[in-house]
C-alpha positions as CSV (number, residue, x, y, z in Angstrom):
1,M,-4.8,-2.3,14.1
2,T,-1.3,-2.2,12.7
3,F,-2.3,-4.0,9.5
4,W,-5.2,-1.6,9.1
5,I,-3.0,1.4,9.4
6,I,-0.4,-0.1,7.0
7,N,-3.0,-1.0,4.4
8,K,-4.4,2.6,4.6
9,I,-1.0,4.0,4.1
10,I,-0.3,1.8,1.1
11,S,-3.7,2.7,-0.4
12,A,-2.8,6.4,0.4
13,Y,0.5,5.9,-1.6
14,I,-1.4,4.5,-4.5
15,I,-4.1,7.2,-4.6
16,S,-1.8,10.2,-3.9
17,T,0.9,9.1,-6.3
18,L,-1.7,8.6,-9.1
19,T,-3.1,12.0,-8.3
20,F,0.3,13.6,-8.5
21,L,1.1,11.9,-11.7
22,A,-2.2,13.2,-13.2
23,I,-1.3,16.7,-11.9
24,I,2.1,16.7,-13.6
25,L,0.5,15.4,-16.8
26,F,-1.7,18.5,-17.1
27,Y,0.3,21.2,-15.3
28,R,3.8,21.9,-16.3
29,T,4.6,24.0,-13.2
30,A,4.2,21.0,-11.0
31,R,6.7,18.9,-13.0
32,G,9.6,20.6,-11.1
33,R,8.3,19.0,-7.9
34,A,8.3,15.5,-9.4
35,N,11.7,14.5,-8.0
36,I,10.9,15.8,-4.5
37,F,7.4,14.1,-4.4
38,L,8.5,10.8,-5.9
39,N,11.6,10.7,-3.7
40,K,9.6,11.2,-0.5
41,S,6.6,8.9,-1.4
42,N,8.7,6.0,-2.5
43,L,11.0,6.3,0.5
44,I,8.0,6.3,2.8
45,L,6.7,3.3,1.0
46,I,9.9,1.3,1.5
47,V,9.7,1.9,5.2
48,I,6.1,0.9,5.4
49,L,6.7,-2.3,3.4
50,L,9.6,-3.2,5.6
51,L,7.4,-2.7,8.7
52,N,4.7,-4.8,7.0
53,I,7.1,-7.6,6.4
54,I,8.2,-7.6,10.0
55,W,4.6,-7.6,11.4
56,V,3.2,-10.1,8.9
57,G,6.3,-12.4,9.4
58,E,5.8,-12.2,13.1
59,E,2.1,-13.3,12.7
60,A,3.1,-16.1,10.3
61,I,5.7,-17.4,12.7
62,K,3.1,-17.3,15.6
63,C,0.6,-19.2,13.6
64,Y,3.2,-21.8,12.5
65,M,4.5,-22.2,16.0
66,S,1.1,-22.6,17.5
67,E,0.4,-25.4,15.0
68,R,3.7,-27.0,15.8
69,I,2.8,-27.1,19.5
70,N,-0.5,-28.8,18.6
71,T,0.9,-31.4,16.2
72,S,4.1,-33.2,16.1
73,M,4.7,-32.7,12.3
74,P,3.9,-29.2,11.3
75,S,3.5,-28.3,7.7
76,V,1.8,-25.5,5.8
77,D,-1.0,-27.9,4.8
78,S,-1.9,-28.7,8.4
79,L,-2.3,-25.0,9.3
80,P,-5.7,-23.7,9.8
81,I,-7.1,-21.3,7.2
82,Y,-6.1,-18.1,9.0
83,G,-2.6,-19.5,9.5
84,R,-2.3,-20.3,5.8
85,N,-3.4,-16.8,4.9
86,Y,-0.7,-15.3,7.0
87,V,2.0,-17.5,5.5
88,V,0.8,-16.9,2.0
89,N,0.5,-13.1,2.7
90,F,4.0,-13.0,4.1
91,I,5.4,-14.8,1.0
92,G,3.5,-12.6,-1.4
93,V,4.4,-9.4,0.3
94,F,8.0,-10.3,0.6
95,F,8.7,-11.7,-2.8
96,F,6.4,-9.6,-5.0
97,A,6.2,-6.3,-3.2
98,F,9.4,-5.8,-1.2
99,L,11.9,-7.3,-3.6
100,F,10.7,-5.0,-6.4
101,H,10.6,-2.0,-4.2
102,A,14.2,-2.7,-3.1
103,L,15.0,-0.7,-6.3
104,F,13.8,2.4,-4.5
105,F,16.7,2.1,-2.0
106,F,18.8,3.7,-4.8
107,N,18.1,7.4,-5.3
108,K,18.3,7.2,-9.1
109,H,15.5,4.6,-9.3
110,R,13.3,6.4,-6.7
111,T,12.4,9.3,-8.9
112,K,11.5,7.3,-12.1
113,I,7.9,7.6,-13.2
114,S,7.9,4.3,-15.0
115,L,9.0,2.3,-11.9
116,T,6.5,4.2,-9.8
117,L,3.7,3.2,-12.2
118,I,4.8,-0.5,-12.0
119,S,4.9,-0.1,-8.2
120,I,1.4,1.2,-8.1
121,I,0.1,-1.7,-10.3
122,L,2.0,-4.3,-8.3
123,L,0.7,-3.0,-4.9
124,T,-2.8,-2.7,-6.2
125,V,-2.8,-6.3,-7.3
126,I,-1.2,-7.7,-4.2
127,Y,-3.0,-5.7,-1.5
128,N,-6.4,-5.5,-3.2
129,Y,-6.6,-9.0,-4.7
130,D,-9.6,-10.0,-2.6
131,K,-11.4,-6.7,-3.4
132,V,-10.8,-7.3,-7.1
133,I,-12.3,-10.8,-6.8
134,I,-15.3,-9.5,-4.9
135,F,-15.8,-6.7,-7.5
136,I,-15.7,-9.2,-10.4
137,T,-18.0,-11.7,-8.7
138,N,-20.6,-8.9,-8.1
139,F,-21.2,-9.0,-11.9
140,Y,-22.5,-12.6,-11.5
141,R,-25.0,-11.6,-8.7
142,D,-28.7,-11.7,-9.3
143,Y,-30.1,-8.4,-10.3
144,L,-33.3,-9.1,-8.4
145,P,-34.9,-6.6,-6.0
146,S,-33.9,-8.9,-3.1
147,S,-30.2,-8.2,-3.8
148,W,-30.6,-4.5,-4.2
149,S,-30.6,-3.7,-0.4
150,T,-27.0,-4.7,0.2
151,Y,-25.3,-2.3,2.6
152,Y,-21.7,-1.3,1.9
153,N,-19.7,0.3,4.7
154,T,-18.1,3.5,3.5
155,T,-15.9,4.3,6.5
156,G,-13.0,2.5,4.8
157,I,-13.2,4.9,1.8
158,I,-13.4,7.9,4.1
159,W,-10.2,6.8,5.9
160,A,-8.4,6.0,2.7
161,V,-9.2,9.5,1.3
162,T,-8.1,11.1,4.6
163,F,-4.8,9.1,4.6
164,S,-4.3,10.0,0.9
165,A,-4.7,13.7,1.6
166,L,-2.2,13.6,4.4
167,Y,0.2,11.5,2.4
168,F,-0.1,13.9,-0.5
169,A,0.5,16.9,1.7
170,L,3.5,15.3,3.4
171,C,5.1,14.4,0.1
172,W,4.2,17.8,-1.6
173,T,5.7,20.0,1.0
174,N,9.4,20.9,0.8
175,I,10.7,21.7,4.3
176,K,14.0,23.2,2.9
177,T,12.1,25.7,0.8
178,F,9.7,26.6,3.6
179,K,12.7,27.3,6.0
180,T,14.5,29.5,3.5
181,K,11.3,31.5,2.7
182,N,10.7,32.2,6.4
183,S,14.3,33.1,7.1
184,V,14.3,35.6,4.2
185,R,11.2,37.3,5.5
186,Q,12.8,38.0,9.0
């Protein structure tokens, strides 16, 4: 369940940040909110990636230790497939995702659009690698009537859009401005 939520939040970051960048490309009035939006969205992303490293690392250690109990000489090659997936996922997430996003710990890098675009591309490749492979291999599928009736579950898309809307709203709002507007009215 935690992996599902984290993956939805990461996909929400990708979708909502791309939406915001498209908005500031076409509307000049929204460009003033770029620092606030990118600051919040990249800071939330760092926290989520840190939690992801902790949970994936915990699962990788559990898989490695369970194999160590079963055999006297544990190695990554002797792990079952699901164990290898956790170890590889942990290494990929840590080295490729978190180390790059450590730049966002610094406030001056957090609001740069170029680093945010690199971040989006990197996260899309790392977290959706299997989906990209499935999408590309669908081009090799037979286009016969027997393969036309394939059912694709759309609840994942609905959840991703819901998380993206919430993420966008959270990063778009400015609590300080909201407080000062309400205090002036009273």
